[in-house]
C-alpha positions as CSV (number, residue, x, y, z in Angstrom):
1,M,-63.5,-114.9,-11.4
2,T,-59.9,-115.5,-11.0
3,E,-58.6,-118.3,-8.7
4,T,-56.2,-116.7,-5.9
5,K,-53.1,-118.1,-6.1
6,Y,-51.2,-118.6,-2.8
7,I,-47.9,-119.3,-2.0
8,S,-45.6,-120.4,0.5
9,S,-43.6,-118.4,3.4
10,K,-40.2,-119.8,1.4
11,M,-42.0,-118.4,-2.1
12,A,-42.8,-115.3,-0.4
13,A,-39.5,-114.5,1.2
14,E,-37.2,-115.0,-1.8
15,L,-39.7,-112.6,-3.9
16,L,-39.8,-109.9,-1.1
17,G,-35.8,-110.3,-0.1
18,I,-35.9,-111.0,3.3
19,S,-35.8,-114.1,5.6
20,V,-38.9,-116.4,5.9
21,R,-39.4,-115.7,9.6
22,R,-39.7,-112.1,8.6
23,V,-42.6,-113.4,6.3
24,V,-43.8,-115.2,9.5
25,G,-44.0,-112.1,11.4
26,L,-45.6,-110.2,8.6
27,C,-48.3,-112.9,8.3
28,N,-48.7,-113.1,12.3
29,N,-49.1,-109.1,12.6
30,G,-51.9,-109.2,9.2
31,E,-49.4,-107.1,7.7
32,I,-50.1,-109.1,4.6
33,I,-53.8,-109.0,3.5
34,G,-55.2,-112.6,3.5
35,A,-52.5,-114.8,4.5
36,Y,-53.7,-117.5,6.5
37,Q,-52.4,-120.7,8.6
38,D,-53.3,-124.0,7.5
39,G,-51.4,-126.7,10.4
40,R,-47.8,-125.3,10.4
41,R,-47.6,-123.7,7.4
42,W,-48.5,-120.4,6.1
43,K,-51.0,-119.8,3.0
44,I,-50.1,-116.2,1.6
45,P,-51.7,-114.4,-1.2
46,E,-49.8,-114.0,-4.2
47,T,-51.2,-110.7,-4.6
48,S,-50.7,-109.5,-1.2
49,V,-47.2,-110.0,-1.7
50,Y,-47.1,-107.9,-4.5
51,T,-49.2,-105.3,-2.6
52,Y,-47.1,-105.0,0.7
53,Q,-44.0,-105.0,-1.7
54,R,-45.2,-101.5,-3.4
55,E,-46.5,-100.4,-0.2
56,K,-43.5,-100.7,1.7
57,R,-41.2,-99.4,-1.6
58,L,-43.6,-96.0,-1.2
59,E,-42.6,-95.6,2.5
60,D,-38.7,-96.7,2.4
61,E,-35.9,-94.7,0.4
62,K,-36.2,-94.4,-3.4
63,L,-34.9,-97.7,-5.4
64,P,-32.0,-96.8,-7.1
65,C,-32.1,-97.7,-10.4
66,A,-30.6,-100.4,-12.1
67,V,-26.9,-99.2,-13.4
68,G,-24.9,-102.2,-15.3
69,S,-27.1,-105.0,-13.6
70,T,-27.6,-107.6,-16.3
71,S,-29.4,-110.2,-14.1
72,Y,-33.4,-109.5,-14.6
73,V,-34.7,-111.4,-11.3
74,D,-31.6,-109.2,-8.9
75,T,-33.2,-106.2,-11.2
76,V,-36.9,-106.4,-10.5
77,K,-36.0,-107.2,-6.8
78,N,-33.8,-104.3,-5.6
79,C,-33.9,-101.5,-8.5
80,Y,-36.4,-99.3,-9.7
81,Y,-36.8,-101.4,-13.3
82,V,-38.5,-100.0,-16.6
83,Y,-40.7,-102.5,-17.4
84,K,-40.6,-104.0,-21.1
85,T,-42.2,-107.7,-20.7
86,L,-43.9,-107.1,-24.0
87,L,-41.2,-107.8,-25.9
88,I,-42.2,-111.3,-25.2
89,R,-45.5,-110.9,-26.3
90,D,-44.6,-109.8,-29.6
91,L,-42.3,-112.5,-30.1
92,I,-43.9,-115.0,-29.5
93,D,-47.1,-113.1,-32.0
94,D,-44.3,-112.8,-34.6
95,H,-43.5,-116.5,-34.6
96,A,-39.9,-115.5,-36.4
97,T,-37.3,-118.6,-36.0
98,V,-34.5,-115.9,-35.7
99,T,-34.6,-112.7,-34.9
100,L,-31.6,-110.2,-34.7
101,F,-32.0,-106.8,-32.7
102,T,-29.5,-104.5,-33.1
103,R,-29.0,-101.5,-31.3
104,P,-26.0,-99.5,-30.0
105,R,-24.4,-100.2,-26.5
106,R,-26.0,-100.1,-23.3
107,F,-29.4,-99.1,-24.4
108,G,-30.6,-102.8,-22.5
109,K,-29.8,-105.3,-24.6
110,T,-28.5,-107.8,-22.2
111,L,-31.2,-107.4,-19.2
112,A,-33.2,-107.9,-22.1
113,M,-31.9,-111.1,-22.8
114,D,-31.8,-111.9,-19.2
115,M,-35.4,-111.2,-19.1
116,L,-36.4,-113.6,-22.0
117,K,-34.2,-116.5,-20.5
118,V,-36.0,-116.2,-17.0
119,Y,-39.5,-115.8,-19.0
120,F,-39.2,-119.2,-21.5
121,E,-36.3,-121.7,-19.3
122,K,-38.0,-124.8,-17.6
123,T,-36.7,-124.4,-13.9
124,D,-37.5,-126.4,-11.0
125,A,-38.2,-123.0,-9.5
126,D,-41.2,-121.3,-10.1
127,S,-40.2,-118.4,-12.1
128,S,-43.7,-116.8,-12.5
129,I,-43.6,-115.1,-9.3
130,Y,-41.3,-112.4,-11.8
131,F,-44.0,-111.5,-14.0
132,R,-47.5,-112.1,-12.3
133,D,-48.1,-108.4,-11.7
134,K,-46.0,-107.4,-15.0
135,K,-48.0,-106.5,-18.1
136,I,-47.3,-110.0,-20.1
137,W,-49.0,-111.8,-17.8
138,S,-52.6,-109.8,-17.9
139,C,-51.9,-110.8,-21.7
140,G,-54.2,-113.8,-21.4
141,E,-53.6,-117.5,-21.9
142,K,-51.6,-117.7,-25.2
143,Y,-48.4,-116.0,-23.7
144,R,-48.8,-117.7,-19.9
145,E,-48.7,-121.1,-21.2
146,K,-45.3,-120.3,-22.9
147,Q,-43.5,-119.5,-19.6
148,G,-41.0,-121.8,-17.8
149,T,-41.6,-124.4,-20.9
150,Y,-38.3,-124.6,-22.9
151,P,-34.7,-125.6,-22.3
152,V,-32.8,-122.4,-23.2
153,I,-29.3,-121.9,-24.3
154,Y,-28.3,-118.3,-23.1
155,I,-24.7,-117.5,-24.1
156,T,-23.3,-113.8,-24.3
157,F,-19.9,-112.9,-26.2
158,K,-19.9,-109.1,-24.3
159,D,-16.7,-109.9,-22.5
160,V,-15.0,-111.4,-25.3
161,K,-12.8,-108.8,-25.9
162,F,-8.7,-109.7,-26.0
163,D,-5.7,-108.7,-28.4
164,N,-5.0,-111.8,-30.4
165,W,-7.4,-114.4,-31.7
166,N,-5.5,-116.9,-29.7
167,D,-7.0,-115.8,-26.4
168,S,-10.3,-114.6,-27.9
169,L,-11.3,-118.3,-29.0
170,E,-9.7,-119.6,-25.4
171,A,-12.7,-116.9,-24.3
172,V,-15.1,-118.4,-26.4
173,R,-14.5,-121.7,-26.0
174,L,-14.9,-120.9,-21.9
175,V,-18.2,-119.1,-22.7
176,I,-18.9,-122.5,-24.8
177,R,-18.0,-125.0,-21.8
178,D,-19.8,-122.4,-18.9
179,E,-23.3,-123.1,-21.0
180,Y,-23.1,-126.8,-20.7
181,M,-22.1,-126.9,-17.5
182,R,-25.4,-124.8,-16.5
183,H,-27.2,-127.6,-18.1
184,Q,-26.2,-130.2,-15.4
185,E,-28.8,-132.9,-16.5
186,L,-26.8,-133.5,-19.4
187,F,-24.1,-134.9,-17.5
188,S,-26.1,-137.2,-15.2
189,W,-28.3,-138.8,-18.4
190,D,-28.5,-142.4,-18.1
191,A,-30.0,-142.3,-22.0
192,C,-26.9,-139.9,-23.3
193,D,-25.5,-142.3,-26.0
194,E,-21.7,-143.0,-25.8
195,V,-20.7,-140.3,-28.9
196,E,-22.8,-137.8,-26.6
197,R,-20.7,-139.1,-23.6
198,D,-17.5,-138.8,-25.0
199,Y,-18.2,-135.4,-26.3
200,L,-19.3,-133.8,-22.6
201,N,-16.2,-135.9,-21.3
202,R,-13.7,-134.1,-23.4
203,L,-15.6,-130.7,-23.6
204,Q,-15.2,-130.6,-20.1
205,K,-11.8,-131.3,-19.9
206,G,-10.7,-128.8,-22.7
207,K,-10.1,-131.3,-25.0
208,L,-12.5,-130.5,-28.1
209,S,-11.0,-129.6,-31.6
210,D,-12.0,-125.8,-33.1
211,V,-14.0,-128.0,-35.7
212,E,-16.1,-129.6,-32.5
213,Y,-16.3,-125.8,-30.5
214,A,-18.2,-124.9,-33.8
215,R,-20.5,-127.4,-33.9
216,A,-21.2,-127.2,-30.0
217,L,-24.1,-124.7,-30.4
218,L,-26.3,-127.4,-32.6
219,Y,-24.9,-130.4,-30.5
220,L,-26.5,-128.5,-27.2
221,S,-29.8,-127.8,-28.8
222,R,-29.8,-131.5,-30.2
223,M,-29.3,-133.4,-26.1
224,L,-31.2,-130.6,-24.9
225,E,-34.2,-131.5,-27.2
226,K,-33.6,-135.0,-27.0
227,Y,-33.1,-134.9,-22.9
228,H,-36.4,-132.3,-22.4
229,H,-38.8,-133.8,-25.0
230,S,-39.1,-129.7,-26.0
231,K,-37.5,-127.5,-28.8
232,V,-35.1,-125.0,-27.5
233,V,-34.6,-121.3,-27.6
234,I,-31.4,-119.9,-28.3
235,L,-30.7,-116.5,-26.8
236,I,-26.9,-115.1,-28.3
237,D,-26.1,-112.0,-26.5
238,E,-23.7,-109.4,-28.4
239,Y,-22.6,-111.9,-30.8
240,D,-20.6,-109.1,-32.7
241,T,-18.2,-108.1,-29.8
242,P,-15.9,-111.0,-30.7
243,I,-16.0,-109.5,-34.5
244,Q,-15.3,-106.0,-33.3
245,Q,-12.0,-106.9,-31.7
246,G,-11.2,-109.5,-34.5
247,H,-11.4,-106.0,-37.1
248,S,-9.1,-103.7,-34.5
249,K,-7.3,-106.3,-33.7
250,G,-6.0,-107.6,-37.1
251,F,-7.8,-111.4,-36.9
252,Y,-11.0,-110.6,-38.3
253,N,-11.0,-113.4,-40.8
254,D,-10.2,-116.0,-38.0
255,V,-13.0,-115.0,-35.7
256,I,-15.6,-114.9,-38.8
257,T,-15.1,-118.6,-40.1
258,F,-15.6,-119.5,-36.5
259,M,-19.0,-117.4,-36.1
260,R,-20.5,-118.3,-39.0
261,N,-19.9,-122.0,-38.6
262,F,-21.1,-121.9,-34.7
263,M,-24.4,-119.6,-35.2
264,S,-25.2,-121.8,-38.8
265,G,-24.4,-125.1,-37.3
266,G,-27.4,-123.7,-34.7
267,L,-29.6,-121.6,-35.9
268,K,-29.7,-122.5,-39.5
269,D,-31.8,-125.6,-40.7
270,N,-31.9,-127.1,-37.1
271,P,-35.0,-129.1,-36.0
272,A,-34.0,-128.5,-32.8
273,L,-34.8,-124.9,-32.6
274,A,-38.4,-123.6,-31.3
275,F,-36.9,-119.9,-31.9
276,G,-33.3,-117.9,-31.4
277,V,-33.1,-114.0,-30.8
278,L,-29.5,-113.0,-31.4
279,T,-28.5,-109.1,-30.2
280,G,-25.8,-106.9,-31.0
281,I,-24.5,-103.1,-32.4
282,L,-24.1,-104.1,-36.4
283,C,-25.6,-106.6,-38.6
284,V,-22.8,-108.2,-40.6
285,S,-24.1,-108.5,-43.3
286,K,-25.4,-112.0,-44.8
287,E,-23.0,-112.9,-47.4
288,N,-19.9,-111.9,-44.8
289,L,-21.5,-113.8,-41.4
290,F,-25.1,-115.1,-41.9
291,S,-24.6,-116.6,-45.2
292,G,-27.5,-119.2,-45.8
293,L,-29.3,-118.2,-42.9
294,N,-32.6,-117.1,-45.1
295,N,-34.8,-117.3,-41.7
296,L,-32.7,-114.3,-39.8
297,V,-35.1,-111.4,-39.5
298,V,-33.3,-108.4,-38.5
299,N,-34.7,-105.5,-35.9
300,S,-32.7,-102.5,-36.4
301,V,-32.8,-98.5,-35.2
302,L,-34.9,-97.7,-38.3
303,D,-37.6,-100.5,-37.9
304,D,-40.8,-99.0,-35.8
305,K,-41.2,-102.5,-35.0
306,Y,-40.5,-103.5,-31.6
307,S,-38.8,-99.5,-31.4
308,E,-40.2,-99.3,-27.5
309,Y,-38.6,-102.0,-25.8
310,F,-34.6,-100.6,-26.0
311,G,-34.4,-97.7,-24.0
312,F,-36.5,-95.5,-22.3
313,T,-39.4,-93.9,-24.1
314,T,-40.5,-90.4,-23.1
315,D,-43.3,-91.3,-20.9
316,E,-41.1,-93.6,-19.1
317,V,-38.5,-91.1,-18.0
318,N,-41.5,-88.5,-17.1
319,V,-42.4,-91.1,-14.9
320,M,-39.0,-91.7,-13.5
321,A,-38.6,-88.0,-13.1
322,D,-41.7,-87.9,-10.5
323,Y,-40.5,-90.7,-8.7
324,Y,-37.3,-89.7,-7.7
325,G,-38.6,-86.4,-7.3
326,C,-37.0,-84.0,-10.0
327,T,-39.9,-83.0,-12.2
328,D,-38.0,-79.8,-12.5
329,K,-35.1,-81.9,-14.7
330,K,-37.3,-82.8,-17.2
331,A,-35.7,-80.3,-19.9
332,Q,-32.5,-81.0,-18.4
333,L,-32.7,-85.0,-19.4
334,M,-33.9,-84.2,-22.4
335,E,-31.2,-81.7,-23.8
336,W,-28.4,-84.3,-22.4
337,Y,-29.9,-87.7,-23.4
338,D,-33.1,-87.7,-25.3
339,G,-32.7,-87.6,-29.0
340,Y,-33.1,-91.3,-30.3
341,M,-35.5,-91.9,-32.9
342,F,-35.8,-95.8,-33.1
343,G,-38.3,-96.2,-35.8
344,N,-41.1,-93.8,-34.6
345,T,-40.4,-93.7,-31.1
346,D,-38.3,-90.6,-29.2
347,I,-35.9,-92.8,-26.8
348,Y,-33.3,-91.8,-23.9
349,N,-30.1,-93.6,-23.5
350,P,-31.2,-95.8,-20.6
351,W,-27.7,-95.9,-19.3
352,S,-27.1,-92.5,-19.1
353,V,-30.7,-91.5,-17.9
354,A,-29.9,-94.3,-14.8
355,N,-27.0,-92.6,-13.8
356,Y,-27.9,-89.5,-14.0
357,F,-30.8,-90.3,-11.4
358,N,-28.1,-92.3,-9.2
359,N,-25.5,-88.9,-9.3
360,D,-28.1,-86.5,-7.9
361,C,-29.4,-85.5,-11.4
362,T,-25.8,-84.4,-12.1
363,P,-25.8,-84.1,-16.2
364,K,-22.2,-85.6,-17.4
365,P,-21.4,-87.6,-20.6
366,F,-22.0,-90.8,-18.6
367,W,-22.4,-93.3,-21.9
368,T,-19.3,-91.9,-23.7
369,N,-17.2,-92.7,-21.0
370,T,-17.8,-96.7,-21.4
371,S,-16.0,-97.1,-24.7
372,D,-12.5,-95.9,-26.0
373,N,-14.1,-95.2,-29.4
374,E,-11.7,-97.0,-31.3
375,I,-13.8,-97.2,-34.4
376,I,-14.7,-93.6,-34.8
377,R,-10.7,-92.9,-34.2
378,E,-10.3,-95.2,-37.4
379,I,-13.0,-93.2,-38.9
380,M,-11.7,-90.5,-38.6
381,K,-8.3,-90.6,-39.7
382,S,-9.8,-91.8,-43.1
383,L,-12.1,-88.8,-43.9
384,T,-12.7,-87.4,-46.9
385,P,-12.8,-83.7,-47.8
386,E,-17.2,-84.5,-47.8
387,I,-17.6,-86.3,-45.0
388,A,-15.4,-84.0,-42.9
389,D,-17.9,-81.1,-44.1
390,D,-20.6,-83.1,-43.0
391,L,-18.9,-84.1,-39.0
392,I,-18.0,-80.3,-39.0
393,S,-22.2,-79.4,-39.8
394,L,-23.0,-82.1,-37.0
395,I,-21.2,-80.6,-34.5
396,Q,-22.6,-77.2,-35.6
397,G,-26.1,-78.3,-34.9
398,K,-27.2,-79.1,-38.7
399,S,-28.6,-82.3,-40.6
400,V,-26.7,-84.4,-43.2
401,Q,-28.4,-86.5,-46.1
402,T,-27.1,-89.2,-46.8
403,S,-27.5,-92.8,-48.0
404,L,-27.1,-95.8,-46.0
405,N,-25.2,-99.5,-46.2
406,M,-27.3,-101.4,-43.4
407,D,-25.3,-104.3,-44.5
408,V,-21.6,-102.8,-43.9
409,I,-19.0,-105.2,-42.8
410,Y,-16.8,-103.9,-40.2
411,P,-13.5,-104.3,-42.7
412,R,-15.5,-101.4,-45.3
413,I,-16.8,-99.3,-42.2
414,T,-14.6,-96.3,-43.4
415,D,-15.2,-97.1,-47.6
416,G,-17.1,-94.6,-48.3
417,A,-20.1,-92.4,-46.4
418,D,-22.7,-94.6,-46.9
419,S,-21.0,-97.0,-44.8
420,I,-19.8,-94.3,-42.3
421,F,-22.8,-92.5,-41.2
422,S,-24.7,-96.2,-41.2
423,F,-22.2,-97.3,-38.3
424,L,-22.4,-94.2,-36.5
425,L,-26.1,-94.3,-36.8
426,V,-26.6,-97.9,-35.7
427,S,-24.1,-97.4,-32.7
428,G,-25.7,-94.3,-31.9
429,Y,-23.8,-91.6,-32.7
430,L,-26.6,-90.4,-35.0
431,K,-30.4,-90.3,-35.3
432,P,-32.5,-90.0,-38.1
433,L,-34.8,-86.8,-38.5
434,N,-37.8,-88.9,-40.7
435,T,-38.5,-91.9,-41.7
436,A,-36.0,-93.2,-44.2
437,V,-36.7,-93.4,-48.3
438,E,-36.4,-96.6,-50.1
439,T,-35.8,-95.7,-53.6
440,E,-34.1,-98.1,-56.3
441,F,-30.5,-96.7,-55.8
442,G,-30.7,-97.5,-52.2
443,T,-31.9,-96.3,-48.3
444,F,-31.6,-92.1,-47.9
445,V,-32.3,-90.4,-44.6
446,E,-31.5,-87.5,-43.2
447,L,-29.3,-87.4,-39.9
448,A,-28.2,-85.0,-36.8
449,L,-26.7,-85.5,-34.0
450,P,-28.9,-86.7,-31.2
451,N,-28.2,-84.7,-28.0
452,R,-26.1,-82.8,-26.0
453,E,-23.9,-85.9,-24.5
454,I,-23.1,-87.1,-28.4
455,R,-22.3,-83.6,-29.2
456,R,-19.1,-84.4,-26.3
457,V,-18.4,-87.1,-28.2
458,Y,-17.4,-85.6,-31.8
459,N,-15.6,-82.3,-30.5
460,S,-13.3,-84.8,-28.7
461,E,-12.8,-87.3,-31.3
462,I,-12.4,-84.5,-34.0
463,L,-9.7,-82.4,-31.9
464,F,-8.2,-85.1,-30.8
465,W,-7.2,-86.3,-34.4
466,I,-6.5,-83.1,-35.8
467,R,-3.8,-82.2,-32.6
468,N,-2.7,-86.1,-33.2
469,N,-2.5,-84.7,-36.9
470,M,0.2,-81.7,-36.4
471,T,3.6,-81.7,-34.8
472,Q,4.2,-79.6,-31.4
473,N,6.5,-77.1,-33.9
474,V,3.4,-75.8,-35.4
475,M,1.5,-75.7,-32.9
476,A,4.2,-73.4,-30.9
477,E,4.7,-71.2,-34.2
478,L,0.9,-71.0,-33.8
479,E,1.2,-69.5,-30.0
480,K,3.9,-67.7,-31.1
481,A,2.2,-65.7,-34.0
482,L,-0.7,-64.9,-32.2
483,Y,1.3,-63.8,-28.8
484,L,3.4,-61.4,-31.0
485,K,0.1,-60.6,-33.7
486,D,2.6,-61.6,-36.8
487,G,-0.3,-62.3,-39.4
488,E,2.5,-63.3,-41.5
489,R,3.9,-65.6,-39.1
490,L,0.5,-67.0,-38.1
491,K,-0.6,-67.6,-42.1
492,T,3.2,-69.7,-42.2
493,A,2.3,-72.0,-39.6
494,L,-0.9,-72.5,-41.0
495,R,0.1,-72.9,-44.3
496,K,2.8,-75.7,-42.8
497,Y,-0.2,-77.0,-40.8
498,M,-2.3,-77.6,-43.8
499,L,0.6,-79.0,-46.1
500,T,2.2,-81.4,-44.0
501,C,-2.0,-83.3,-43.2
502,A,-4.1,-85.0,-45.1
503,S,-6.1,-84.4,-48.6
504,S,-9.2,-83.8,-46.9
505,F,-8.1,-79.9,-46.8
506,D,-8.7,-79.5,-50.3
507,G,-12.3,-78.5,-51.3
508,A,-13.2,-77.9,-48.0
509,A,-16.1,-76.0,-46.7
510,E,-16.1,-72.9,-44.1
511,G,-17.4,-75.3,-41.4
512,F,-14.2,-77.3,-41.8
513,Y,-11.8,-74.9,-41.4
514,H,-13.9,-73.5,-38.3
515,G,-13.8,-76.7,-36.6
516,L,-9.9,-76.9,-37.5
517,M,-9.2,-73.6,-36.0
518,L,-11.3,-74.4,-32.9
519,G,-9.2,-77.7,-32.6
520,L,-5.4,-76.1,-32.9
521,S,-6.7,-73.2,-30.5
522,A,-7.8,-76.0,-28.1
523,G,-4.0,-76.7,-27.6
524,M,-3.9,-73.4,-25.6
525,S,-6.9,-73.8,-23.6
526,A,-4.8,-73.7,-20.1
527,M,-3.7,-69.8,-21.7
528,Y,-7.0,-68.9,-23.1
529,Y,-11.1,-69.3,-22.5
530,I,-12.3,-70.5,-26.0
531,R,-15.4,-69.9,-27.6
532,S,-16.8,-70.7,-30.6
533,N,-19.9,-69.8,-32.3
534,R,-21.6,-67.6,-29.9
535,E,-23.6,-64.5,-29.8
536,S,-22.2,-61.1,-29.1
537,G,-22.7,-57.6,-30.7
538,D,-25.0,-57.9,-33.3
539,G,-24.6,-61.3,-34.4
540,R,-22.6,-64.8,-34.0
541,F,-18.5,-65.1,-33.8
542,D,-16.8,-67.7,-35.2
543,L,-14.0,-67.9,-32.8
544,T,-12.6,-65.8,-29.9
545,L,-9.9,-66.5,-27.5
546,E,-10.2,-64.8,-23.9
547,P,-6.9,-64.3,-22.1
548,K,-6.7,-66.2,-18.8
549,V,-3.8,-64.1,-17.8
550,S,-3.5,-60.4,-18.7
551,S,-0.4,-60.1,-20.4
552,M,-2.0,-62.1,-23.1
553,P,-4.0,-60.0,-26.2
554,A,-7.9,-61.0,-26.4
555,I,-8.1,-63.0,-30.2
556,I,-11.4,-62.2,-32.1
557,M,-11.3,-64.5,-35.7
558,E,-13.8,-64.7,-38.5
559,F,-13.4,-67.4,-41.1
560,K,-14.4,-68.0,-45.1
561,S,-13.5,-70.5,-47.6
562,V,-13.7,-69.2,-51.5
563,K,-13.3,-71.9,-54.3
564,E,-10.4,-69.6,-56.2
565,E,-7.0,-68.6,-54.4
566,K,-7.5,-65.2,-56.1
567,M,-9.8,-64.5,-53.8
568,L,-8.1,-64.9,-50.5
569,E,-6.9,-61.6,-49.9
570,A,-10.8,-60.0,-50.0
571,S,-12.3,-62.4,-48.5
572,A,-10.1,-62.3,-45.6
573,Q,-10.6,-58.7,-45.7
574,E,-14.6,-58.7,-45.5
575,A,-13.9,-61.3,-42.6
576,L,-12.2,-58.5,-40.8
577,Q,-15.0,-55.8,-41.4
578,Q,-17.3,-58.2,-40.6
579,I,-16.0,-58.6,-36.8
580,E,-16.2,-54.7,-37.0
581,D,-19.5,-54.4,-38.8
582,K,-21.3,-56.7,-36.4
583,N,-19.2,-55.4,-33.0
584,Y,-18.3,-59.1,-32.2
585,D,-15.8,-57.2,-29.5
586,T,-19.1,-56.0,-27.4
587,D,-18.9,-58.9,-24.8
588,M,-15.1,-58.6,-24.2
589,I,-14.9,-54.8,-24.1
590,D,-18.0,-55.1,-21.2
591,R,-15.6,-57.6,-19.1
592,G,-13.3,-54.8,-19.2
593,I,-10.9,-56.4,-22.0
594,I,-9.0,-53.5,-23.7
595,E,-6.3,-55.2,-26.1
596,I,-7.9,-57.2,-28.9
597,T,-6.5,-58.7,-32.3
598,K,-9.2,-59.4,-34.6
599,Y,-8.1,-61.8,-37.5
600,G,-10.0,-62.2,-40.8
601,V,-9.1,-65.7,-42.0
602,A,-10.0,-66.7,-45.8
603,F,-9.0,-70.6,-46.6
604,C,-8.7,-72.2,-50.3
605,G,-7.8,-75.5,-50.2
606,K,-4.4,-75.3,-48.3
607,N,-3.8,-71.8,-48.8
608,V,-4.8,-69.6,-46.2
609,E,-4.9,-65.6,-46.4
610,I,-5.1,-63.9,-43.5
611,A,-6.0,-59.5,-42.5
612,L,-6.0,-57.9,-39.0
């Protein structure tokens, strides 16, 4: 039989987030079962506090979802929290020296790392109260005995986002100094030797050399082990944020050199290390950053192990929907935010789901608004015809078969399809449809867009790329040609546009030209309602422009792509005839639109033919 654990009124107040006086009042009124007075002090069963907390929450208004909170303690106290404490169990069972988790941004990495810090870190206060009603506590003494027993180094680089190396290095120095200052016991330590004392003094004053800062992780772990007589847990969150900045802003080599030395010092052959955990979006290849770190275990979105600990599972989202009284919204949640596959686990985007519940269950692209998608734009600028075709296919709901390069480095993200699609996969812009196949030639997988939210990103970024690769004169000519129903003028405008753009038109497939025309038409959205690939009549048209004002003609376009220029004219006529045969004008006629111009458009490389 488990012995009842009693806690003080002060500890109960901290757990409940109320005053000590209020706790005493609850005890006097018998609202906390089993509490009794021992002299002037109250002894309160810990389990009764959790029972009261749960019952009270059921009576009160629903707890808000944790959006943007990176504090485990604050989140479990004040928010609806999807508990991931079994991550602790699995890390202990694996006995890995250093584990790197690569997951997309806003998928709970920082909150998970803070949970690990709270669980493992030795503190004066009893931090076990934040885990006693969680799953990890019922896993057995093997796991409970490790709670609160390690000195922990916790560093996050998530805010190191500057435009040059000098500012970035200064930000890293401050992150390091803040972590040293968090361990105040070292600064008043009598057993600290002269070298360590000098190092600490100069660190406080910002007088360390760059080489000394690069060794800071090693030095701090050694001092903490010596002080606490215990090996050290090292947690490094968002390790690759400054590296991505370095790539985007032109100081990649500087940041890689520093980070390689910094992390190797603390994580490679460090006798003071108990274990380490890192998080990031990309696994920068071992040859480039983790050189010699042969104790590193990488867990990516392709791995089944740990797959349920970042993001929300289907069961977790269903429970949330029931809690918030939104059972009827499950299909909408799935359409917008489901679809990720980590290993064999179906995963929802946690950031977007939390925002959805906190915004009256109104679907929006919450996740896509948290980044400027700079890397996506870089990819757009380097498209080959084959990759462009694949991206258009993805927008149209199709899948692509590709090889992967999971050790890609930032400067080589756009070097080929394997690098581009690997980056889009690990950063959350694609999902695997099946288990990756390992062959002697590499890793192969079938990929698709996860959900409606991500489809918005592809549409906006590809359209951005198209609009920024054409001149205003070409756009004006296009609008004039459509208004005048001038097929020759339209052909000249399209031909001029394609001649001035990148070579990605050479050999492109029909889907690519469809996306091209959709992008060009988007520039006329002030005058037209633009619809693509919708059902009407006896089939699905390629593109329609329905006028917002009666003076403009409605437009229906059907596209064809051919391999030989001699086939252009016949294919354009075939496309025009398809509009007639399939009655694509049915919906417009039903809405009372009479003036409808129909275009059959055929493409071959940078050549175009139009029939109307």
